[in-house]
PDB file of N, CA, C and O in Angstrom:
ATOM      1  N   UNK A   1     -25.436 -11.024  19.873  1.00  0.00           N
ATOM      2  CA  UNK A   1     -25.373 -10.953  18.427  1.00  0.00           C
ATOM      3  C   UNK A   1     -24.489  -9.779  18.013  1.00  0.00           C
ATOM      4  O   UNK A   1     -24.621  -8.667  18.523  1.00  0.00           O
ATOM      5  N   UNK A   2     -23.607 -10.052  17.094  1.00  0.00           N
ATOM      6  CA  UNK A   2     -22.664  -9.045  16.617  1.00  0.00           C
ATOM      7  C   UNK A   2     -23.358  -8.111  15.615  1.00  0.00           C
ATOM      8  O   UNK A   2     -24.069  -8.558  14.716  1.00  0.00           O
ATOM      9  N   UNK A   3     -23.133  -6.805  15.796  1.00  0.00           N
ATOM     10  CA  UNK A   3     -23.741  -5.840  14.872  1.00  0.00           C
ATOM     11  C   UNK A   3     -22.884  -5.723  13.619  1.00  0.00           C
ATOM     12  O   UNK A   3     -21.714  -6.107  13.605  1.00  0.00           O
ATOM     13  N   UNK A   4     -23.491  -5.186  12.573  1.00  0.00           N
ATOM     14  CA  UNK A   4     -22.794  -5.040  11.296  1.00  0.00           C
ATOM     15  C   UNK A   4     -21.558  -4.161  11.440  1.00  0.00           C
ATOM     16  O   UNK A   4     -20.508  -4.479  10.881  1.00  0.00           O
ATOM     17  N   UNK A   5     -21.665  -3.060  12.181  1.00  0.00           N
ATOM     18  CA  UNK A   5     -20.502  -2.182  12.325  1.00  0.00           C
ATOM     19  C   UNK A   5     -19.374  -2.850  13.093  1.00  0.00           C
ATOM     20  O   UNK A   5     -18.205  -2.601  12.802  1.00  0.00           O
ATOM     21  N   UNK A   6     -19.694  -3.685  14.057  1.00  0.00           N
ATOM     22  CA  UNK A   6     -18.655  -4.437  14.786  1.00  0.00           C
ATOM     23  C   UNK A   6     -17.983  -5.434  13.855  1.00  0.00           C
ATOM     24  O   UNK A   6     -16.759  -5.565  13.853  1.00  0.00           O
ATOM     25  N   UNK A   7     -18.778  -6.130  13.071  1.00  0.00           N
ATOM     26  CA  UNK A   7     -18.246  -7.116  12.120  1.00  0.00           C
ATOM     27  C   UNK A   7     -17.343  -6.443  11.102  1.00  0.00           C
ATOM     28  O   UNK A   7     -16.255  -6.945  10.818  1.00  0.00           O
ATOM     29  N   UNK A   8     -17.774  -5.310  10.544  1.00  0.00           N
ATOM     30  CA  UNK A   8     -16.958  -4.575   9.569  1.00  0.00           C
ATOM     31  C   UNK A   8     -15.673  -4.080  10.222  1.00  0.00           C
ATOM     32  O   UNK A   8     -14.602  -4.144   9.618  1.00  0.00           O
ATOM     33  N   UNK A   9     -15.776  -3.590  11.447  1.00  0.00           N
ATOM     34  CA  UNK A   9     -14.591  -3.124  12.162  1.00  0.00           C
ATOM     35  C   UNK A   9     -13.563  -4.229  12.359  1.00  0.00           C
ATOM     36  O   UNK A   9     -12.368  -4.007  12.167  1.00  0.00           O
ATOM     37  N   UNK A  10     -14.012  -5.395  12.734  1.00  0.00           N
ATOM     38  CA  UNK A  10     -13.102  -6.531  12.917  1.00  0.00           C
ATOM     39  C   UNK A  10     -12.476  -6.957  11.594  1.00  0.00           C
ATOM     40  O   UNK A  10     -11.288  -7.273  11.535  1.00  0.00           O
ATOM     41  N   UNK A  11     -13.273  -6.963  10.546  1.00  0.00           N
ATOM     42  CA  UNK A  11     -12.772  -7.328   9.230  1.00  0.00           C
ATOM     43  C   UNK A  11     -11.728  -6.321   8.736  1.00  0.00           C
ATOM     44  O   UNK A  11     -10.693  -6.704   8.192  1.00  0.00           O
ATOM     45  N   UNK A  12     -12.013  -5.031   8.933  1.00  0.00           N
ATOM     46  CA  UNK A  12     -11.047  -4.009   8.534  1.00  0.00           C
ATOM     47  C   UNK A  12      -9.754  -4.122   9.337  1.00  0.00           C
ATOM     48  O   UNK A  12      -8.667  -3.923   8.795  1.00  0.00           O
ATOM     49  N   UNK A  13      -9.866  -4.437  10.609  1.00  0.00           N
ATOM     50  CA  UNK A  13      -8.672  -4.617  11.427  1.00  0.00           C
ATOM     51  C   UNK A  13      -7.797  -5.728  10.869  1.00  0.00           C
ATOM     52  O   UNK A  13      -6.582  -5.566  10.753  1.00  0.00           O
ATOM     53  N   UNK A  14      -8.411  -6.857  10.522  1.00  0.00           N
ATOM     54  CA  UNK A  14      -7.647  -7.976   9.946  1.00  0.00           C
ATOM     55  C   UNK A  14      -6.997  -7.576   8.627  1.00  0.00           C
ATOM     56  O   UNK A  14      -5.851  -7.937   8.357  1.00  0.00           O
ATOM     57  N   UNK A  15      -7.728  -6.834   7.813  1.00  0.00           N
ATOM     58  CA  UNK A  15      -7.196  -6.376   6.529  1.00  0.00           C
ATOM     59  C   UNK A  15      -5.996  -5.451   6.723  1.00  0.00           C
ATOM     60  O   UNK A  15      -4.996  -5.578   6.017  1.00  0.00           O
ATOM     61  N   UNK A  16      -6.087  -4.538   7.660  1.00  0.00           N
ATOM     62  CA  UNK A  16      -4.990  -3.599   7.910  1.00  0.00           C
ATOM     63  C   UNK A  16      -3.771  -4.317   8.475  1.00  0.00           C
ATOM     64  O   UNK A  16      -2.641  -3.942   8.162  1.00  0.00           O
ATOM     65  N   UNK A  17      -3.973  -5.329   9.289  1.00  0.00           N
ATOM     66  CA  UNK A  17      -2.841  -6.117   9.795  1.00  0.00           C
ATOM     67  C   UNK A  17      -2.103  -6.761   8.626  1.00  0.00           C
ATOM     68  O   UNK A  17      -0.875  -6.710   8.558  1.00  0.00           O
ATOM     69  N   UNK A  18      -2.856  -7.370   7.703  1.00  0.00           N
ATOM     70  CA  UNK A  18      -2.234  -7.969   6.527  1.00  0.00           C
ATOM     71  C   UNK A  18      -1.526  -6.918   5.688  1.00  0.00           C
ATOM     72  O   UNK A  18      -0.418  -7.152   5.203  1.00  0.00           O
ATOM     73  N   UNK A  19      -2.153  -5.765   5.513  1.00  0.00           N
ATOM     74  CA  UNK A  19      -1.544  -4.679   4.743  1.00  0.00           C
ATOM     75  C   UNK A  19      -0.257  -4.185   5.411  1.00  0.00           C
ATOM     76  O   UNK A  19       0.709  -3.862   4.720  1.00  0.00           O
ATOM     77  N   UNK A  20      -0.235  -4.125   6.724  1.00  0.00           N
ATOM     78  CA  UNK A  20       0.953  -3.682   7.456  1.00  0.00           C
ATOM     79  C   UNK A  20       2.110  -4.650   7.267  1.00  0.00           C
ATOM     80  O   UNK A  20       3.271  -4.244   7.334  1.00  0.00           O
ATOM     81  N   UNK A  21       1.817  -5.904   7.036  1.00  0.00           N
ATOM     82  CA  UNK A  21       2.872  -6.887   6.841  1.00  0.00           C
ATOM     83  C   UNK A  21       3.648  -6.631   5.547  1.00  0.00           C
ATOM     84  O   UNK A  21       4.849  -6.894   5.485  1.00  0.00           O
ATOM     85  N   UNK A  22       2.976  -6.122   4.520  1.00  0.00           N
ATOM     86  CA  UNK A  22       3.622  -5.896   3.228  1.00  0.00           C
ATOM     87  C   UNK A  22       4.808  -4.940   3.322  1.00  0.00           C
ATOM     88  O   UNK A  22       5.897  -5.309   2.884  1.00  0.00           O
ATOM     89  N   UNK A  23       4.658  -3.732   3.868  1.00  0.00           N
ATOM     90  CA  UNK A  23       5.833  -2.865   3.952  1.00  0.00           C
ATOM     91  C   UNK A  23       6.906  -3.402   4.895  1.00  0.00           C
ATOM     92  O   UNK A  23       8.095  -3.152   4.693  1.00  0.00           O
ATOM     93  N   UNK A  24       6.490  -4.138   5.922  1.00  0.00           N
ATOM     94  CA  UNK A  24       7.493  -4.696   6.824  1.00  0.00           C
ATOM     95  C   UNK A  24       8.320  -5.778   6.140  1.00  0.00           C
ATOM     96  O   UNK A  24       9.533  -5.846   6.338  1.00  0.00           O
ATOM     97  N   UNK A  25       7.686  -6.616   5.347  1.00  0.00           N
ATOM     98  CA  UNK A  25       8.427  -7.628   4.588  1.00  0.00           C
ATOM     99  C   UNK A  25       9.322  -6.953   3.560  1.00  0.00           C
ATOM    100  O   UNK A  25      10.483  -7.328   3.397  1.00  0.00           O
ATOM    101  N   UNK A  26       8.784  -5.963   2.870  1.00  0.00           N
ATOM    102  CA  UNK A  26       9.564  -5.226   1.868  1.00  0.00           C
ATOM    103  C   UNK A  26      10.797  -4.584   2.503  1.00  0.00           C
ATOM    104  O   UNK A  26      11.895  -4.669   1.954  1.00  0.00           O
ATOM    105  N   UNK A  27      10.618  -3.952   3.641  1.00  0.00           N
ATOM    106  CA  UNK A  27      11.744  -3.312   4.323  1.00  0.00           C
ATOM    107  C   UNK A  27      12.766  -4.340   4.801  1.00  0.00           C
ATOM    108  O   UNK A  27      13.966  -4.066   4.817  1.00  0.00           O
ATOM    109  N   UNK A  28      12.298  -5.506   5.186  1.00  0.00           N
ATOM    110  CA  UNK A  28      13.207  -6.532   5.697  1.00  0.00           C
ATOM    111  C   UNK A  28      14.098  -7.115   4.601  1.00  0.00           C
ATOM    112  O   UNK A  28      15.241  -7.483   4.871  1.00  0.00           O
ATOM    113  N   UNK A  29      13.596  -7.204   3.382  1.00  0.00           N
ATOM    114  CA  UNK A  29      14.357  -7.865   2.324  1.00  0.00           C
ATOM    115  C   UNK A  29      15.031  -6.907   1.344  1.00  0.00           C
ATOM    116  O   UNK A  29      15.772  -7.345   0.465  1.00  0.00           O
ATOM    117  N   UNK A  30      14.782  -5.617   1.486  1.00  0.00           N
ATOM    118  CA  UNK A  30      15.384  -4.623   0.584  1.00  0.00           C
ATOM    119  C   UNK A  30      16.076  -3.530   1.377  1.00  0.00           C
ATOM    120  O   UNK A  30      15.704  -3.223   2.510  1.00  0.00           O
ATOM    121  N   UNK A  31      17.074  -2.963   0.763  1.00  0.00           N
ATOM    122  CA  UNK A  31      17.737  -1.816   1.373  1.00  0.00           C
ATOM    123  C   UNK A  31      17.380  -0.598   0.534  1.00  0.00           C
ATOM    124  O   UNK A  31      18.056  -0.288  -0.447  1.00  0.00           O
ATOM    125  N   UNK A  32      16.311   0.088   0.930  1.00  0.00           N
ATOM    126  CA  UNK A  32      15.810   1.225   0.179  1.00  0.00           C
ATOM    127  C   UNK A  32      16.225   2.499   0.901  1.00  0.00           C
ATOM    128  O   UNK A  32      15.867   2.696   2.063  1.00  0.00           O
ATOM    129  N   UNK A  33      16.978   3.367   0.226  1.00  0.00           N
ATOM    130  CA  UNK A  33      17.355   4.635   0.857  1.00  0.00           C
ATOM    131  C   UNK A  33      16.116   5.471   1.192  1.00  0.00           C
ATOM    132  O   UNK A  33      15.143   5.471   0.438  1.00  0.00           O
ATOM    133  N   UNK A  34      16.153   6.170   2.302  1.00  0.00           N
ATOM    134  CA  UNK A  34      15.000   6.959   2.729  1.00  0.00           C
ATOM    135  C   UNK A  34      14.629   8.029   1.707  1.00  0.00           C
ATOM    136  O   UNK A  34      13.450   8.344   1.544  1.00  0.00           O
ATOM    137  N   UNK A  35      15.629   8.599   1.010  1.00  0.00           N
ATOM    138  CA  UNK A  35      15.331   9.597  -0.027  1.00  0.00           C
ATOM    139  C   UNK A  35      14.490   8.981  -1.143  1.00  0.00           C
ATOM    140  O   UNK A  35      13.532   9.596  -1.611  1.00  0.00           O
ATOM    141  N   UNK A  36      14.843   7.777  -1.567  1.00  0.00           N
ATOM    142  CA  UNK A  36      14.074   7.087  -2.603  1.00  0.00           C
ATOM    143  C   UNK A  36      12.660   6.787  -2.121  1.00  0.00           C
ATOM    144  O   UNK A  36      11.696   6.899  -2.879  1.00  0.00           O
ATOM    145  N   UNK A  37      12.548   6.410  -0.870  1.00  0.00           N
ATOM    146  CA  UNK A  37      11.242   6.098  -0.303  1.00  0.00           C
ATOM    147  C   UNK A  37      10.349   7.339  -0.306  1.00  0.00           C
ATOM    148  O   UNK A  37       9.163   7.248  -0.624  1.00  0.00           O
ATOM    149  N   UNK A  38      10.900   8.470   0.038  1.00  0.00           N
ATOM    150  CA  UNK A  38      10.104   9.698   0.058  1.00  0.00           C
ATOM    151  C   UNK A  38       9.663  10.088  -1.350  1.00  0.00           C
ATOM    152  O   UNK A  38       8.522  10.508  -1.545  1.00  0.00           O
ATOM    153  N   UNK A  39      10.547   9.956  -2.326  1.00  0.00           N
ATOM    154  CA  UNK A  39      10.163  10.247  -3.716  1.00  0.00           C
ATOM    155  C   UNK A  39       9.064   9.298  -4.186  1.00  0.00           C
ATOM    156  O   UNK A  39       8.141   9.705  -4.891  1.00  0.00           O
ATOM    157  N   UNK A  40       9.171   8.039  -3.794  1.00  0.00           N
ATOM    158  CA  UNK A  40       8.155   7.066  -4.161  1.00  0.00           C
ATOM    159  C   UNK A  40       6.820   7.402  -3.503  1.00  0.00           C
ATOM    160  O   UNK A  40       5.767   7.266  -4.126  1.00  0.00           O
ATOM    161  N   UNK A  41       6.860   7.835  -2.262  1.00  0.00           N
ATOM    162  CA  UNK A  41       5.631   8.209  -1.559  1.00  0.00           C
ATOM    163  C   UNK A  41       4.924   9.354  -2.277  1.00  0.00           C
ATOM    164  O   UNK A  41       3.706   9.324  -2.456  1.00  0.00           O
ATOM    165  N   UNK A  42       5.692  10.364  -2.687  1.00  0.00           N
ATOM    166  CA  UNK A  42       5.123  11.502  -3.417  1.00  0.00           C
ATOM    167  C   UNK A  42       4.472  11.018  -4.716  1.00  0.00           C
ATOM    168  O   UNK A  42       3.363  11.433  -5.054  1.00  0.00           O
ATOM    169  N   UNK A  43       5.163  10.147  -5.433  1.00  0.00           N
ATOM    170  CA  UNK A  43       4.626   9.619  -6.696  1.00  0.00           C
ATOM    171  C   UNK A  43       3.363   8.800  -6.446  1.00  0.00           C
ATOM    172  O   UNK A  43       2.387   8.919  -7.186  1.00  0.00           O
ATOM    173  N   UNK A  44       3.380   7.980  -5.416  1.00  0.00           N
ATOM    174  CA  UNK A  44       2.218   7.138  -5.124  1.00  0.00           C
ATOM    175  C   UNK A  44       1.003   7.979  -4.726  1.00  0.00           C
ATOM    176  O   UNK A  44      -0.122   7.669  -5.119  1.00  0.00           O
ATOM    177  N   UNK A  45       1.223   9.023  -3.962  1.00  0.00           N
ATOM    178  CA  UNK A  45       0.120   9.923  -3.602  1.00  0.00           C
ATOM    179  C   UNK A  45      -0.475  10.534  -4.864  1.00  0.00           C
ATOM    180  O   UNK A  45      -1.695  10.591  -5.015  1.00  0.00           O
ATOM    181  N   UNK A  46       0.375  10.982  -5.759  1.00  0.00           N
ATOM    182  CA  UNK A  46      -0.088  11.566  -7.025  1.00  0.00           C
ATOM    183  C   UNK A  46      -0.871  10.528  -7.839  1.00  0.00           C
ATOM    184  O   UNK A  46      -1.940  10.825  -8.372  1.00  0.00           O
ATOM    185  N   UNK A  47      -0.330   9.315  -7.927  1.00  0.00           N
ATOM    186  CA  UNK A  47      -0.987   8.261  -8.702  1.00  0.00           C
ATOM    187  C   UNK A  47      -2.361   7.913  -8.140  1.00  0.00           C
ATOM    188  O   UNK A  47      -3.321   7.753  -8.895  1.00  0.00           O
ATOM    189  N   UNK A  48      -2.456   7.795  -6.825  1.00  0.00           N
ATOM    190  CA  UNK A  48      -3.732   7.442  -6.202  1.00  0.00           C
ATOM    191  C   UNK A  48      -4.762   8.545  -6.439  1.00  0.00           C
ATOM    192  O   UNK A  48      -5.929   8.259  -6.707  1.00  0.00           O
ATOM    193  N   UNK A  49      -4.337   9.786  -6.341  1.00  0.00           N
ATOM    194  CA  UNK A  49      -5.258  10.891  -6.612  1.00  0.00           C
ATOM    195  C   UNK A  49      -5.716  10.882  -8.062  1.00  0.00           C
ATOM    196  O   UNK A  49      -6.900  11.077  -8.337  1.00  0.00           O
ATOM    197  N   UNK A  50      -4.799  10.661  -8.988  1.00  0.00           N
ATOM    198  CA  UNK A  50      -5.138  10.692 -10.414  1.00  0.00           C
ATOM    199  C   UNK A  50      -6.012   9.520 -10.838  1.00  0.00           C
ATOM    200  O   UNK A  50      -6.837   9.660 -11.741  1.00  0.00           O
ATOM    201  N   UNK A  51      -5.843   8.369 -10.201  1.00  0.00           N
ATOM    202  CA  UNK A  51      -6.580   7.170 -10.625  1.00  0.00           C
ATOM    203  C   UNK A  51      -7.749   6.851  -9.705  1.00  0.00           C
ATOM    204  O   UNK A  51      -8.431   5.842  -9.882  1.00  0.00           O
ATOM    205  N   UNK A  52      -7.976   7.722  -8.717  1.00  0.00           N
ATOM    206  CA  UNK A  52      -9.035   7.490  -7.736  1.00  0.00           C
ATOM    207  C   UNK A  52      -8.854   6.143  -7.036  1.00  0.00           C
ATOM    208  O   UNK A  52      -9.824   5.465  -6.697  1.00  0.00           O
ATOM    209  N   UNK A  53      -7.603   5.777  -6.830  1.00  0.00           N
ATOM    210  CA  UNK A  53      -7.277   4.570  -6.076  1.00  0.00           C
ATOM    211  C   UNK A  53      -7.213   3.295  -6.881  1.00  0.00           C
ATOM    212  O   UNK A  53      -6.995   2.224  -6.315  1.00  0.00           O
ATOM    213  N   UNK A  54      -7.396   3.378  -8.186  1.00  0.00           N
ATOM    214  CA  UNK A  54      -7.334   2.185  -9.026  1.00  0.00           C
ATOM    215  C   UNK A  54      -5.905   2.050  -9.540  1.00  0.00           C
ATOM    216  O   UNK A  54      -5.531   2.688 -10.524  1.00  0.00           O
ATOM    217  N   UNK A  55      -5.125   1.235  -8.887  1.00  0.00           N
ATOM    218  CA  UNK A  55      -3.722   1.058  -9.216  1.00  0.00           C
ATOM    219  C   UNK A  55      -3.561  -0.273  -9.950  1.00  0.00           C
ATOM    220  O   UNK A  55      -4.055  -1.305  -9.496  1.00  0.00           O
ATOM    221  N   UNK A  56      -2.878  -0.240 -11.068  1.00  0.00           N
ATOM    222  CA  UNK A  56      -2.692  -1.433 -11.889  1.00  0.00           C
ATOM    223  C   UNK A  56      -1.246  -1.904 -11.745  1.00  0.00           C
ATOM    224  O   UNK A  56      -0.309  -1.131 -11.948  1.00  0.00           O
ATOM    225  N   UNK A  57      -1.075  -3.167 -11.395  1.00  0.00           N
ATOM    226  CA  UNK A  57       0.256  -3.726 -11.157  1.00  0.00           C
ATOM    227  C   UNK A  57       1.159  -3.546 -12.369  1.00  0.00           C
ATOM    228  O   UNK A  57       2.335  -3.214 -12.225  1.00  0.00           O
ATOM    229  N   UNK A  58       0.618  -3.763 -13.556  1.00  0.00           N
ATOM    230  CA  UNK A  58       1.433  -3.633 -14.773  1.00  0.00           C
ATOM    231  C   UNK A  58       2.007  -2.225 -14.916  1.00  0.00           C
ATOM    232  O   UNK A  58       3.141  -2.062 -15.367  1.00  0.00           O
ATOM    233  N   UNK A  59       1.232  -1.207 -14.534  1.00  0.00           N
ATOM    234  CA  UNK A  59       1.734   0.169 -14.592  1.00  0.00           C
ATOM    235  C   UNK A  59       2.891   0.374 -13.623  1.00  0.00           C
ATOM    236  O   UNK A  59       3.872   1.041 -13.953  1.00  0.00           O
ATOM    237  N   UNK A  60       2.778  -0.197 -12.434  1.00  0.00           N
ATOM    238  CA  UNK A  60       3.853  -0.084 -11.449  1.00  0.00           C
ATOM    239  C   UNK A  60       5.105  -0.808 -11.927  1.00  0.00           C
ATOM    240  O   UNK A  60       6.217  -0.313 -11.741  1.00  0.00           O
ATOM    241  N   UNK A  61       4.934  -1.971 -12.540  1.00  0.00           N
ATOM    242  CA  UNK A  61       6.077  -2.730 -13.059  1.00  0.00           C
ATOM    243  C   UNK A  61       6.771  -1.931 -14.163  1.00  0.00           C
ATOM    244  O   UNK A  61       7.999  -1.851 -14.198  1.00  0.00           O
ATOM    245  N   UNK A  62       5.983  -1.344 -15.060  1.00  0.00           N
ATOM    246  CA  UNK A  62       6.577  -0.527 -16.127  1.00  0.00           C
ATOM    247  C   UNK A  62       7.376   0.642 -15.544  1.00  0.00           C
ATOM    248  O   UNK A  62       8.485   0.927 -15.996  1.00  0.00           O
ATOM    249  N   UNK A  63       6.813   1.310 -14.549  1.00  0.00           N
ATOM    250  CA  UNK A  63       7.505   2.445 -13.918  1.00  0.00           C
ATOM    251  C   UNK A  63       8.804   1.980 -13.251  1.00  0.00           C
ATOM    252  O   UNK A  63       9.850   2.607 -13.423  1.00  0.00           O
ATOM    253  N   UNK A  64       8.739   0.899 -12.501  1.00  0.00           N
ATOM    254  CA  UNK A  64       9.918   0.419 -11.787  1.00  0.00           C
ATOM    255  C   UNK A  64      10.979  -0.122 -12.730  1.00  0.00           C
ATOM    256  O   UNK A  64      12.162  -0.144 -12.390  1.00  0.00           O
ATOM    257  N   UNK A  65      10.566  -0.554 -13.902  1.00  0.00           N
ATOM    258  CA  UNK A  65      11.513  -1.078 -14.885  1.00  0.00           C
ATOM    259  C   UNK A  65      12.218   0.031 -15.668  1.00  0.00           C
ATOM    260  O   UNK A  65      13.149  -0.225 -16.432  1.00  0.00           O
ATOM    261  N   UNK A  66      11.765   1.243 -15.467  1.00  0.00           N
ATOM    262  CA  UNK A  66      12.402   2.389 -16.135  1.00  0.00           C
ATOM    263  C   UNK A  66      11.700   2.703 -17.400  1.00  0.00           C
ATOM    264  O   UNK A  66      12.086   3.635 -18.106  1.00  0.00           O
TER     265      UNK A  66
END
């Protein structure tokens, strides 16, 4: 019988695999300069801290649209 922690671990592994696919697909279809990527990382860290991880797609679209 599988324990709860084993089940959660397997589920998290599957989730992280799917999450890892997102940046790989993004990198494959876009040519993003590394400087821009680093600036975006700094902004995203700030946003996650300020919102306690609640990120709204519409806010990201507004930011990316200028």
